[in-house]
mmCIF file of the N, C-alpha and C atoms, coordinates in Angstrom:
data_MODEL
# 
_entry.id   MODEL 
# 
loop_
_atom_site.group_PDB 
_atom_site.id 
_atom_site.type_symbol 
_atom_site.label_atom_id 
_atom_site.label_alt_id 
_atom_site.label_comp_id 
_atom_site.label_asym_id 
_atom_site.label_entity_id 
_atom_site.label_seq_id 
_atom_site.pdbx_PDB_ins_code 
_atom_site.Cartn_x 
_atom_site.Cartn_y 
_atom_site.Cartn_z 
_atom_site.occupancy 
_atom_site.B_iso_or_equiv 
_atom_site.pdbx_formal_charge 
_atom_site.auth_seq_id 
_atom_site.auth_comp_id 
_atom_site.auth_asym_id 
_atom_site.auth_atom_id 
_atom_site.pdbx_PDB_model_num 
ATOM 1   N N  . MET A 1 1  ? 0.801   -1.262 -0.029 1.00 0.00 ? 1  MET A N  1 
ATOM 2   C CA . MET A 1 1  ? 0.034   -0.077 0.033  1.00 0.00 ? 1  MET A CA 1 
ATOM 3   C C  . MET A 1 1  ? 0.880   1.224  -0.025 1.00 0.00 ? 1  MET A C  1 
ATOM 4   N N  . ASP A 1 2  ? 0.535   2.147  -0.796 1.00 0.00 ? 2  ASP A N  1 
ATOM 5   C CA . ASP A 1 2  ? 1.657   3.339  -1.157 1.00 0.00 ? 2  ASP A CA 1 
ATOM 6   C C  . ASP A 1 2  ? 0.932   4.280  0.073  1.00 0.00 ? 2  ASP A C  1 
ATOM 7   N N  . ASN A 1 3  ? 1.832   4.959  0.777  1.00 0.00 ? 3  ASN A N  1 
ATOM 8   C CA . ASN A 1 3  ? 1.585   5.683  1.748  1.00 0.00 ? 3  ASN A CA 1 
ATOM 9   C C  . ASN A 1 3  ? 1.926   7.201  1.559  1.00 0.00 ? 3  ASN A C  1 
ATOM 10  N N  . LYS A 1 4  ? 2.283   7.427  0.347  1.00 0.00 ? 4  LYS A N  1 
ATOM 11  C CA . LYS A 1 4  ? 2.595   8.958  -0.182 1.00 0.00 ? 4  LYS A CA 1 
ATOM 12  C C  . LYS A 1 4  ? 1.332   9.641  -0.635 1.00 0.00 ? 4  LYS A C  1 
ATOM 13  N N  . PHE A 1 5  ? 1.390   11.012 -0.083 1.00 0.00 ? 5  PHE A N  1 
ATOM 14  C CA . PHE A 1 5  ? 0.518   11.869 -0.648 1.00 0.00 ? 5  PHE A CA 1 
ATOM 15  C C  . PHE A 1 5  ? 1.133   13.173 -0.575 1.00 0.00 ? 5  PHE A C  1 
ATOM 16  N N  . THR A 1 6  ? 0.559   14.327 -1.307 1.00 0.00 ? 6  THR A N  1 
ATOM 17  C CA . THR A 1 6  ? 0.947   15.500 -1.062 1.00 0.00 ? 6  THR A CA 1 
ATOM 18  C C  . THR A 1 6  ? 0.225   16.231 0.274  1.00 0.00 ? 6  THR A C  1 
ATOM 19  N N  . LEU A 1 7  ? 0.870   17.234 0.900  1.00 0.00 ? 7  LEU A N  1 
ATOM 20  C CA . LEU A 1 7  ? 0.501   17.608 2.145  1.00 0.00 ? 7  LEU A CA 1 
ATOM 21  C C  . LEU A 1 7  ? -0.925  18.066 2.342  1.00 0.00 ? 7  LEU A C  1 
ATOM 22  N N  . ASN A 1 8  ? -1.483  18.655 1.098  1.00 0.00 ? 8  ASN A N  1 
ATOM 23  C CA . ASN A 1 8  ? -2.662  19.244 1.002  1.00 0.00 ? 8  ASN A CA 1 
ATOM 24  C C  . ASN A 1 8  ? -3.663  18.292 1.255  1.00 0.00 ? 8  ASN A C  1 
ATOM 25  N N  . GLU A 1 9  ? -3.257  16.866 0.994  1.00 0.00 ? 9  GLU A N  1 
ATOM 26  C CA . GLU A 1 9  ? -4.308  15.815 1.165  1.00 0.00 ? 9  GLU A CA 1 
ATOM 27  C C  . GLU A 1 9  ? -4.539  15.205 2.566  1.00 0.00 ? 9  GLU A C  1 
ATOM 28  N N  . VAL A 1 10 ? -3.697  15.783 3.433  1.00 0.00 ? 10 VAL A N  1 
ATOM 29  C CA . VAL A 1 10 ? -3.638  15.108 4.721  1.00 0.00 ? 10 VAL A CA 1 
ATOM 30  C C  . VAL A 1 10 ? -4.621  15.718 5.571  1.00 0.00 ? 10 VAL A C  1 
ATOM 31  N N  . LYS A 1 11 ? -5.335  14.968 6.537  1.00 0.00 ? 11 LYS A N  1 
ATOM 32  C CA . LYS A 1 11 ? -6.333  15.603 7.225  1.00 0.00 ? 11 LYS A CA 1 
ATOM 33  C C  . LYS A 1 11 ? -6.048  16.098 8.686  1.00 0.00 ? 11 LYS A C  1 
ATOM 34  N N  . PRO A 1 12 ? -6.657  17.026 9.183  1.00 0.00 ? 12 PRO A N  1 
ATOM 35  C CA . PRO A 1 12 ? -6.290  17.529 10.631 1.00 0.00 ? 12 PRO A CA 1 
ATOM 36  C C  . PRO A 1 12 ? -6.129  16.466 11.565 1.00 0.00 ? 12 PRO A C  1 
ATOM 37  N N  . GLY A 1 13 ? -5.134  16.521 12.284 1.00 0.00 ? 13 GLY A N  1 
ATOM 38  C CA . GLY A 1 13 ? -4.839  15.474 13.478 1.00 0.00 ? 13 GLY A CA 1 
ATOM 39  C C  . GLY A 1 13 ? -3.737  14.550 13.068 1.00 0.00 ? 13 GLY A C  1 
ATOM 40  N N  . GLU A 1 14 ? -3.613  14.581 11.860 1.00 0.00 ? 14 GLU A N  1 
ATOM 41  C CA . GLU A 1 14 ? -2.752  13.370 11.102 1.00 0.00 ? 14 GLU A CA 1 
ATOM 42  C C  . GLU A 1 14 ? -1.200  13.918 11.243 1.00 0.00 ? 14 GLU A C  1 
ATOM 43  N N  . LYS A 1 15 ? -0.453  12.897 11.425 1.00 0.00 ? 15 LYS A N  1 
ATOM 44  C CA . LYS A 1 15 ? 1.125   13.420 11.468 1.00 0.00 ? 15 LYS A CA 1 
ATOM 45  C C  . LYS A 1 15 ? 1.587   12.755 10.220 1.00 0.00 ? 15 LYS A C  1 
ATOM 46  N N  . CYS A 1 16 ? 2.692   13.365 9.635  1.00 0.00 ? 16 CYS A N  1 
ATOM 47  C CA . CYS A 1 16 ? 3.213   12.923 8.495  1.00 0.00 ? 16 CYS A CA 1 
ATOM 48  C C  . CYS A 1 16 ? 4.837   13.219 8.279  1.00 0.00 ? 16 CYS A C  1 
ATOM 49  N N  . ARG A 1 17 ? 5.629   12.650 7.567  1.00 0.00 ? 17 ARG A N  1 
ATOM 50  C CA . ARG A 1 17 ? 6.831   12.984 7.246  1.00 0.00 ? 17 ARG A CA 1 
ATOM 51  C C  . ARG A 1 17 ? 7.285   13.494 5.703  1.00 0.00 ? 17 ARG A C  1 
ATOM 52  N N  . ILE A 1 18 ? 7.990   14.424 5.679  1.00 0.00 ? 18 ILE A N  1 
ATOM 53  C CA . ILE A 1 18 ? 8.213   14.784 4.318  1.00 0.00 ? 18 ILE A CA 1 
ATOM 54  C C  . ILE A 1 18 ? 9.208   13.950 3.632  1.00 0.00 ? 18 ILE A C  1 
ATOM 55  N N  . LYS A 1 19 ? 8.863   13.619 2.540  1.00 0.00 ? 19 LYS A N  1 
ATOM 56  C CA . LYS A 1 19 ? 9.644   12.417 1.670  1.00 0.00 ? 19 LYS A CA 1 
ATOM 57  C C  . LYS A 1 19 ? 10.228  13.492 0.446  1.00 0.00 ? 19 LYS A C  1 
ATOM 58  N N  . GLU A 1 20 ? 9.796   14.228 -0.038 1.00 0.00 ? 20 GLU A N  1 
ATOM 59  C CA . GLU A 1 20 ? 10.368  15.176 -1.080 1.00 0.00 ? 20 GLU A CA 1 
ATOM 60  C C  . GLU A 1 20 ? 9.546   16.314 -1.423 1.00 0.00 ? 20 GLU A C  1 
ATOM 61  N N  . LEU A 1 21 ? 10.337  17.439 -2.153 1.00 0.00 ? 21 LEU A N  1 
ATOM 62  C CA . LEU A 1 21 ? 9.775   18.680 -2.372 1.00 0.00 ? 21 LEU A CA 1 
ATOM 63  C C  . LEU A 1 21 ? 9.599   18.734 -4.032 1.00 0.00 ? 21 LEU A C  1 
ATOM 64  N N  . ILE A 1 22 ? 8.620   18.884 -4.615 1.00 0.00 ? 22 ILE A N  1 
ATOM 65  C CA . ILE A 1 22 ? 8.570   19.038 -5.940 1.00 0.00 ? 22 ILE A CA 1 
ATOM 66  C C  . ILE A 1 22 ? 8.924   20.320 -6.257 1.00 0.00 ? 22 ILE A C  1 
ATOM 67  N N  . MET A 1 23 ? 10.056  20.571 -7.004 1.00 0.00 ? 23 MET A N  1 
ATOM 68  C CA . MET A 1 23 ? 10.853  21.805 -7.201 1.00 0.00 ? 23 MET A CA 1 
ATOM 69  C C  . MET A 1 23 ? 9.903   22.672 -7.971 1.00 0.00 ? 23 MET A C  1 
ATOM 70  N N  . ASN A 1 24 ? 9.824   23.876 -7.414 1.00 0.00 ? 24 ASN A N  1 
ATOM 71  C CA . ASN A 1 24 ? 9.129   25.008 -8.113 1.00 0.00 ? 24 ASN A CA 1 
ATOM 72  C C  . ASN A 1 24 ? 9.747   26.457 -7.862 1.00 0.00 ? 24 ASN A C  1 
ATOM 73  N N  . GLY A 1 25 ? 11.233  26.405 -7.966 1.00 0.00 ? 25 GLY A N  1 
ATOM 74  C CA . GLY A 1 25 ? 11.860  27.700 -8.012 1.00 0.00 ? 25 GLY A CA 1 
ATOM 75  C C  . GLY A 1 25 ? 11.680  28.293 -6.666 1.00 0.00 ? 25 GLY A C  1 
ATOM 76  N N  . ALA A 1 26 ? 11.463  29.626 -6.595 1.00 0.00 ? 26 ALA A N  1 
ATOM 77  C CA . ALA A 1 26 ? 11.552  30.475 -5.338 1.00 0.00 ? 26 ALA A CA 1 
ATOM 78  C C  . ALA A 1 26 ? 10.453  30.066 -4.433 1.00 0.00 ? 26 ALA A C  1 
ATOM 79  N N  . LEU A 1 27 ? 9.494   29.399 -4.883 1.00 0.00 ? 27 LEU A N  1 
ATOM 80  C CA . LEU A 1 27 ? 8.504   28.935 -3.777 1.00 0.00 ? 27 LEU A CA 1 
ATOM 81  C C  . LEU A 1 27 ? 9.009   27.724 -2.985 1.00 0.00 ? 27 LEU A C  1 
ATOM 82  N N  . THR A 1 28 ? 9.688   26.927 -3.500 1.00 0.00 ? 28 THR A N  1 
ATOM 83  C CA . THR A 1 28 ? 10.441  25.783 -3.045 1.00 0.00 ? 28 THR A CA 1 
ATOM 84  C C  . THR A 1 28 ? 11.395  26.285 -2.133 1.00 0.00 ? 28 THR A C  1 
ATOM 85  N N  . GLN A 1 29 ? 12.023  27.181 -2.500 1.00 0.00 ? 29 GLN A N  1 
ATOM 86  C CA . GLN A 1 29 ? 13.424  27.781 -1.384 1.00 0.00 ? 29 GLN A CA 1 
ATOM 87  C C  . GLN A 1 29 ? 12.591  28.258 -0.149 1.00 0.00 ? 29 GLN A C  1 
ATOM 88  N N  . ARG A 1 30 ? 11.363  28.908 -0.475 1.00 0.00 ? 30 ARG A N  1 
ATOM 89  C CA . ARG A 1 30 ? 10.722  29.660 0.781  1.00 0.00 ? 30 ARG A CA 1 
ATOM 90  C C  . ARG A 1 30 ? 10.284  28.516 1.678  1.00 0.00 ? 30 ARG A C  1 
ATOM 91  N N  . LEU A 1 31 ? 9.765   27.379 1.307  1.00 0.00 ? 31 LEU A N  1 
ATOM 92  C CA . LEU A 1 31 ? 9.593   26.215 2.104  1.00 0.00 ? 31 LEU A CA 1 
ATOM 93  C C  . LEU A 1 31 ? 10.736  25.659 2.789  1.00 0.00 ? 31 LEU A C  1 
ATOM 94  N N  . LEU A 1 32 ? 11.809  25.583 2.015  1.00 0.00 ? 32 LEU A N  1 
ATOM 95  C CA . LEU A 1 32 ? 12.944  25.194 2.600  1.00 0.00 ? 32 LEU A CA 1 
ATOM 96  C C  . LEU A 1 32 ? 13.639  25.998 3.763  1.00 0.00 ? 32 LEU A C  1 
ATOM 97  N N  . ASP A 1 33 ? 13.394  27.165 3.484  1.00 0.00 ? 33 ASP A N  1 
ATOM 98  C CA . ASP A 1 33 ? 13.834  28.230 4.563  1.00 0.00 ? 33 ASP A CA 1 
ATOM 99  C C  . ASP A 1 33 ? 12.837  28.299 5.804  1.00 0.00 ? 33 ASP A C  1 
ATOM 100 N N  . MET A 1 34 ? 11.631  27.915 5.732  1.00 0.00 ? 34 MET A N  1 
ATOM 101 C CA . MET A 1 34 ? 10.796  27.718 6.746  1.00 0.00 ? 34 MET A CA 1 
ATOM 102 C C  . MET A 1 34 ? 10.914  26.183 7.447  1.00 0.00 ? 34 MET A C  1 
ATOM 103 N N  . GLY A 1 35 ? 11.854  25.402 7.172  1.00 0.00 ? 35 GLY A N  1 
ATOM 104 C CA . GLY A 1 35 ? 12.040  24.422 7.879  1.00 0.00 ? 35 GLY A CA 1 
ATOM 105 C C  . GLY A 1 35 ? 11.427  23.008 7.135  1.00 0.00 ? 35 GLY A C  1 
ATOM 106 N N  . PHE A 1 36 ? 10.821  23.036 5.990  1.00 0.00 ? 36 PHE A N  1 
ATOM 107 C CA . PHE A 1 36 ? 10.220  21.933 5.444  1.00 0.00 ? 36 PHE A CA 1 
ATOM 108 C C  . PHE A 1 36 ? 11.143  21.166 4.585  1.00 0.00 ? 36 PHE A C  1 
ATOM 109 N N  . LEU A 1 37 ? 11.982  20.473 5.158  1.00 0.00 ? 37 LEU A N  1 
ATOM 110 C CA . LEU A 1 37 ? 12.995  19.706 4.641  1.00 0.00 ? 37 LEU A CA 1 
ATOM 111 C C  . LEU A 1 37 ? 12.660  18.096 4.881  1.00 0.00 ? 37 LEU A C  1 
ATOM 112 N N  . ARG A 1 38 ? 13.261  17.444 3.772  1.00 0.00 ? 38 ARG A N  1 
ATOM 113 C CA . ARG A 1 38 ? 13.073  16.023 3.660  1.00 0.00 ? 38 ARG A CA 1 
ATOM 114 C C  . ARG A 1 38 ? 13.395  15.360 5.030  1.00 0.00 ? 38 ARG A C  1 
ATOM 115 N N  . GLY A 1 39 ? 12.505  14.461 5.506  1.00 0.00 ? 39 GLY A N  1 
ATOM 116 C CA . GLY A 1 39 ? 12.694  13.716 6.671  1.00 0.00 ? 39 GLY A CA 1 
ATOM 117 C C  . GLY A 1 39 ? 12.032  14.450 8.072  1.00 0.00 ? 39 GLY A C  1 
ATOM 118 N N  . THR A 1 40 ? 11.533  15.688 7.853  1.00 0.00 ? 40 THR A N  1 
ATOM 119 C CA . THR A 1 40 ? 10.983  16.337 8.706  1.00 0.00 ? 40 THR A CA 1 
ATOM 120 C C  . THR A 1 40 ? 9.602   15.927 9.198  1.00 0.00 ? 40 THR A C  1 
ATOM 121 N N  . GLU A 1 41 ? 9.189   15.635 10.517 1.00 0.00 ? 41 GLU A N  1 
ATOM 122 C CA . GLU A 1 41 ? 7.894   15.196 10.768 1.00 0.00 ? 41 GLU A CA 1 
ATOM 123 C C  . GLU A 1 41 ? 7.098   16.327 11.025 1.00 0.00 ? 41 GLU A C  1 
ATOM 124 N N  . LEU A 1 42 ? 5.782   16.420 10.886 1.00 0.00 ? 42 LEU A N  1 
ATOM 125 C CA . LEU A 1 42 ? 4.870   17.575 11.117 1.00 0.00 ? 42 LEU A CA 1 
ATOM 126 C C  . LEU A 1 42 ? 3.373   17.085 11.415 1.00 0.00 ? 42 LEU A C  1 
ATOM 127 N N  . GLU A 1 43 ? 2.623   17.869 11.891 1.00 0.00 ? 43 GLU A N  1 
ATOM 128 C CA . GLU A 1 43 ? 1.258   17.425 12.228 1.00 0.00 ? 43 GLU A CA 1 
ATOM 129 C C  . GLU A 1 43 ? 0.301   18.527 11.644 1.00 0.00 ? 43 GLU A C  1 
ATOM 130 N N  . VAL A 1 44 ? -0.688  18.210 10.761 1.00 0.00 ? 44 VAL A N  1 
ATOM 131 C CA . VAL A 1 44 ? -1.736  18.970 10.090 1.00 0.00 ? 44 VAL A CA 1 
ATOM 132 C C  . VAL A 1 44 ? -2.760  19.297 11.212 1.00 0.00 ? 44 VAL A C  1 
ATOM 133 N N  . ILE A 1 45 ? -2.939  20.763 11.611 1.00 0.00 ? 45 ILE A N  1 
ATOM 134 C CA . ILE A 1 45 ? -3.850  21.305 12.558 1.00 0.00 ? 45 ILE A CA 1 
ATOM 135 C C  . ILE A 1 45 ? -5.082  21.691 11.882 1.00 0.00 ? 45 ILE A C  1 
ATOM 136 N N  . ARG A 1 46 ? -5.042  22.319 10.929 1.00 0.00 ? 46 ARG A N  1 
ATOM 137 C CA . ARG A 1 46 ? -6.372  22.567 10.104 1.00 0.00 ? 46 ARG A CA 1 
ATOM 138 C C  . ARG A 1 46 ? -6.020  22.411 8.728  1.00 0.00 ? 46 ARG A C  1 
ATOM 139 N N  . ASN A 1 47 ? -7.019  22.022 7.920  1.00 0.00 ? 47 ASN A N  1 
ATOM 140 C CA . ASN A 1 47 ? -6.996  21.825 6.413  1.00 0.00 ? 47 ASN A CA 1 
ATOM 141 C C  . ASN A 1 47 ? -8.443  22.074 5.798  1.00 0.00 ? 47 ASN A C  1 
ATOM 142 N N  . ALA A 1 48 ? -8.695  23.081 5.491  1.00 0.00 ? 48 ALA A N  1 
ATOM 143 C CA . ALA A 1 48 ? -10.011 23.385 4.846  1.00 0.00 ? 48 ALA A CA 1 
ATOM 144 C C  . ALA A 1 48 ? -9.804  23.080 3.303  1.00 0.00 ? 48 ALA A C  1 
ATOM 145 N N  . PRO A 1 49 ? -10.424 21.966 2.765  1.00 0.00 ? 49 PRO A N  1 
ATOM 146 C CA . PRO A 1 49 ? -10.052 21.349 1.463  1.00 0.00 ? 49 PRO A CA 1 
ATOM 147 C C  . PRO A 1 49 ? -10.070 22.525 0.392  1.00 0.00 ? 49 PRO A C  1 
ATOM 148 N N  . PHE A 1 50 ? -10.990 23.351 0.419  1.00 0.00 ? 50 PHE A N  1 
ATOM 149 C CA . PHE A 1 50 ? -11.278 24.315 -0.562 1.00 0.00 ? 50 PHE A CA 1 
ATOM 150 C C  . PHE A 1 50 ? -10.947 25.830 -0.456 1.00 0.00 ? 50 PHE A C  1 
ATOM 151 N N  . ALA A 1 51 ? -10.361 25.922 0.892  1.00 0.00 ? 51 ALA A N  1 
ATOM 152 C CA . ALA A 1 51 ? -10.004 27.353 1.420  1.00 0.00 ? 51 ALA A CA 1 
ATOM 153 C C  . ALA A 1 51 ? -8.655  27.341 1.920  1.00 0.00 ? 51 ALA A C  1 
ATOM 154 N N  . ASP A 1 52 ? -8.095  28.454 1.710  1.00 0.00 ? 52 ASP A N  1 
ATOM 155 C CA . ASP A 1 52 ? -6.490  28.720 2.402  1.00 0.00 ? 52 ASP A CA 1 
ATOM 156 C C  . ASP A 1 52 ? -6.957  29.240 3.833  1.00 0.00 ? 52 ASP A C  1 
ATOM 157 N N  . PRO A 1 53 ? -6.022  29.093 4.782  1.00 0.00 ? 53 PRO A N  1 
ATOM 158 C CA . PRO A 1 53 ? -4.779  28.363 4.635  1.00 0.00 ? 53 PRO A CA 1 
ATOM 159 C C  . PRO A 1 53 ? -4.854  26.990 5.360  1.00 0.00 ? 53 PRO A C  1 
ATOM 160 N N  . LEU A 1 54 ? -3.871  26.275 5.203  1.00 0.00 ? 54 LEU A N  1 
ATOM 161 C CA . LEU A 1 54 ? -3.515  24.899 5.903  1.00 0.00 ? 54 LEU A CA 1 
ATOM 162 C C  . LEU A 1 54 ? -2.721  25.119 7.018  1.00 0.00 ? 54 LEU A C  1 
ATOM 163 N N  . GLU A 1 55 ? -2.824  24.707 8.089  1.00 0.00 ? 55 GLU A N  1 
ATOM 164 C CA . GLU A 1 55 ? -2.113  25.030 9.304  1.00 0.00 ? 55 GLU A CA 1 
ATOM 165 C C  . GLU A 1 55 ? -1.435  23.807 9.730  1.00 0.00 ? 55 GLU A C  1 
ATOM 166 N N  . VAL A 1 56 ? 0.062   23.960 9.992  1.00 0.00 ? 56 VAL A N  1 
ATOM 167 C CA . VAL A 1 56 ? 0.743   22.759 10.259 1.00 0.00 ? 56 VAL A CA 1 
ATOM 168 C C  . VAL A 1 56 ? 1.507   23.088 11.677 1.00 0.00 ? 56 VAL A C  1 
ATOM 169 N N  . PHE A 1 57 ? 1.879   21.870 12.363 1.00 0.00 ? 57 PHE A N  1 
ATOM 170 C CA . PHE A 1 57 ? 2.756   22.221 13.495 1.00 0.00 ? 57 PHE A CA 1 
ATOM 171 C C  . PHE A 1 57 ? 4.042   21.563 12.973 1.00 0.00 ? 57 PHE A C  1 
ATOM 172 N N  . ILE A 1 58 ? 5.095   22.259 12.878 1.00 0.00 ? 58 ILE A N  1 
ATOM 173 C CA . ILE A 1 58 ? 6.464   21.696 12.486 1.00 0.00 ? 58 ILE A CA 1 
ATOM 174 C C  . ILE A 1 58 ? 7.585   22.372 13.317 1.00 0.00 ? 58 ILE A C  1 
ATOM 175 N N  . ARG A 1 59 ? 8.448   21.535 13.807 1.00 0.00 ? 59 ARG A N  1 
ATOM 176 C CA . ARG A 1 59 ? 9.634   22.067 14.475 1.00 0.00 ? 59 ARG A CA 1 
ATOM 177 C C  . ARG A 1 59 ? 9.446   22.896 15.509 1.00 0.00 ? 59 ARG A C  1 
ATOM 178 N N  . GLY A 1 60 ? 8.239   22.817 16.260 1.00 0.00 ? 60 GLY A N  1 
ATOM 179 C CA . GLY A 1 60 ? 7.904   23.443 17.465 1.00 0.00 ? 60 GLY A CA 1 
ATOM 180 C C  . GLY A 1 60 ? 7.099   24.736 17.168 1.00 0.00 ? 60 GLY A C  1 
ATOM 181 N N  . SER A 1 61 ? 6.803   25.021 15.946 1.00 0.00 ? 61 SER A N  1 
ATOM 182 C CA . SER A 1 61 ? 6.105   26.262 15.392 1.00 0.00 ? 61 SER A CA 1 
ATOM 183 C C  . SER A 1 61 ? 4.729   25.957 14.760 1.00 0.00 ? 61 SER A C  1 
ATOM 184 N N  . HIS A 1 62 ? 3.843   26.748 14.606 1.00 0.00 ? 62 HIS A N  1 
ATOM 185 C CA . HIS A 1 62 ? 2.620   26.636 13.825 1.00 0.00 ? 62 HIS A CA 1 
ATOM 186 C C  . HIS A 1 62 ? 2.860   27.408 12.316 1.00 0.00 ? 62 HIS A C  1 
ATOM 187 N N  . VAL A 1 63 ? 2.752   26.743 11.332 1.00 0.00 ? 63 VAL A N  1 
ATOM 188 C CA . VAL A 1 63 ? 2.925   27.558 10.174 1.00 0.00 ? 63 VAL A CA 1 
ATOM 189 C C  . VAL A 1 63 ? 1.764   27.473 9.290  1.00 0.00 ? 63 VAL A C  1 
ATOM 190 N N  . SER A 1 64 ? 1.450   28.585 8.557  1.00 0.00 ? 64 SER A N  1 
ATOM 191 C CA . SER A 1 64 ? 0.172   28.527 7.769  1.00 0.00 ? 64 SER A CA 1 
ATOM 192 C C  . SER A 1 64 ? 0.891   28.444 6.347  1.00 0.00 ? 64 SER A C  1 
ATOM 193 N N  . LEU A 1 65 ? 0.278   27.638 5.507  1.00 0.00 ? 65 LEU A N  1 
ATOM 194 C CA . LEU A 1 65 ? 0.522   27.508 4.144  1.00 0.00 ? 65 LEU A CA 1 
ATOM 195 C C  . LEU A 1 65 ? -0.624  27.663 3.189  1.00 0.00 ? 65 LEU A C  1 
ATOM 196 N N  . ARG A 1 66 ? -0.426  27.975 1.934  1.00 0.00 ? 66 ARG A N  1 
ATOM 197 C CA . ARG A 1 66 ? -1.411  28.032 1.023  1.00 0.00 ? 66 ARG A CA 1 
ATOM 198 C C  . ARG A 1 66 ? -1.770  26.509 0.374  1.00 0.00 ? 66 ARG A C  1 
ATOM 199 N N  . HIS A 1 67 ? -2.631  26.024 -0.278 1.00 0.00 ? 67 HIS A N  1 
ATOM 200 C CA . HIS A 1 67 ? -2.898  24.789 -0.847 1.00 0.00 ? 67 HIS A CA 1 
ATOM 201 C C  . HIS A 1 67 ? -1.859  24.720 -1.923 1.00 0.00 ? 67 HIS A C  1 
ATOM 202 N N  . ASN A 1 68 ? -1.601  25.651 -2.598 1.00 0.00 ? 68 ASN A N  1 
ATOM 203 C CA . ASN A 1 68 ? -0.609  25.553 -3.846 1.00 0.00 ? 68 ASN A CA 1 
ATOM 204 C C  . ASN A 1 68 ? 0.671   25.176 -3.402 1.00 0.00 ? 68 ASN A C  1 
ATOM 205 N N  . GLU A 1 69 ? 1.067   25.737 -2.166 1.00 0.00 ? 69 GLU A N  1 
ATOM 206 C CA . GLU A 1 69 ? 2.577   25.500 -1.548 1.00 0.00 ? 69 GLU A CA 1 
ATOM 207 C C  . GLU A 1 69 ? 2.398   24.002 -0.986 1.00 0.00 ? 69 GLU A C  1 
ATOM 208 N N  . ALA A 1 70 ? 1.157   23.546 -0.355 1.00 0.00 ? 70 ALA A N  1 
ATOM 209 C CA . ALA A 1 70 ? 1.439   22.260 0.255  1.00 0.00 ? 70 ALA A CA 1 
ATOM 210 C C  . ALA A 1 70 ? 1.343   21.113 -0.618 1.00 0.00 ? 70 ALA A C  1 
ATOM 211 N N  . LYS A 1 71 ? 0.819   21.432 -1.872 1.00 0.00 ? 71 LYS A N  1 
ATOM 212 C CA . LYS A 1 71 ? 1.003   20.571 -3.090 1.00 0.00 ? 71 LYS A CA 1 
ATOM 213 C C  . LYS A 1 71 ? 2.384   20.141 -3.582 1.00 0.00 ? 71 LYS A C  1 
ATOM 214 N N  . LEU A 1 72 ? 3.244   21.128 -3.147 1.00 0.00 ? 72 LEU A N  1 
ATOM 215 C CA . LEU A 1 72 ? 4.724   20.881 -3.557 1.00 0.00 ? 72 LEU A CA 1 
ATOM 216 C C  . LEU A 1 72 ? 5.318   19.847 -2.404 1.00 0.00 ? 72 LEU A C  1 
ATOM 217 N N  . LEU A 1 73 ? 4.718   19.549 -1.523 1.00 0.00 ? 73 LEU A N  1 
ATOM 218 C CA . LEU A 1 73 ? 5.500   18.611 -0.466 1.00 0.00 ? 73 LEU A CA 1 
ATOM 219 C C  . LEU A 1 73 ? 4.823   17.138 -0.728 1.00 0.00 ? 73 LEU A C  1 
ATOM 220 N N  . VAL A 1 74 ? 5.614   16.286 -0.906 1.00 0.00 ? 74 VAL A N  1 
ATOM 221 C CA . VAL A 1 74 ? 5.132   14.884 -0.736 1.00 0.00 ? 74 VAL A CA 1 
ATOM 222 C C  . VAL A 1 74 ? 5.648   14.414 0.377  1.00 0.00 ? 74 VAL A C  1 
ATOM 223 N N  . VAL A 1 75 ? 4.488   13.681 1.094  1.00 0.00 ? 75 VAL A N  1 
ATOM 224 C CA . VAL A 1 75 ? 4.714   13.304 2.458  1.00 0.00 ? 75 VAL A CA 1 
ATOM 225 C C  . VAL A 1 75 ? 4.254   11.762 2.602  1.00 0.00 ? 75 VAL A C  1 
ATOM 226 N N  . GLU A 1 76 ? 4.514   11.234 3.823  1.00 0.00 ? 76 GLU A N  1 
ATOM 227 C CA . GLU A 1 76 ? 4.074   9.878  3.978  1.00 0.00 ? 76 GLU A CA 1 
ATOM 228 C C  . GLU A 1 76 ? 3.440   9.843  5.433  1.00 0.00 ? 76 GLU A C  1 
ATOM 229 N N  . ARG A 1 77 ? 2.068   9.449  5.563  1.00 0.00 ? 77 ARG A N  1 
ATOM 230 C CA . ARG A 1 77 ? 1.441   9.271  6.874  1.00 0.00 ? 77 ARG A CA 1 
ATOM 231 C C  . ARG A 1 77 ? 2.385   8.488  7.842  1.00 0.00 ? 77 ARG A C  1 
ATOM 232 N N  . LEU A 1 78 ? 2.331   8.881  9.120  1.00 0.00 ? 78 LEU A N  1 
ATOM 233 C CA . LEU A 1 78 ? 2.881   8.135  10.157 1.00 0.00 ? 78 LEU A CA 1 
ATOM 234 C C  . LEU A 1 78 ? 2.047   7.312  10.897 1.00 0.00 ? 78 LEU A C  1 
# 
C-alpha cells in the first residue's frame, strides 16, 4: 500500500513525514527556509479542502501554508 500523498491531502490531526519537495523555484526555496526539509515530521492542525490556509505544527512552530504550497510537499503518513 502506497503511503505517499501531497501535504494538502492530509487531514487535521494526522502526522506525516516529508519525503520530497516538488521543485518550483523560489516557492520551494521559501518552504526550505521555513524548515520544510526532507525527513521532517509535522502534524496537520487545520485543513479546509477548498480554502486557504492549511495550518501545520512543524519544528515546534505553527505555520500556515497555501494549498498551492502544500501541493509541493510529498509526505508519508505516520
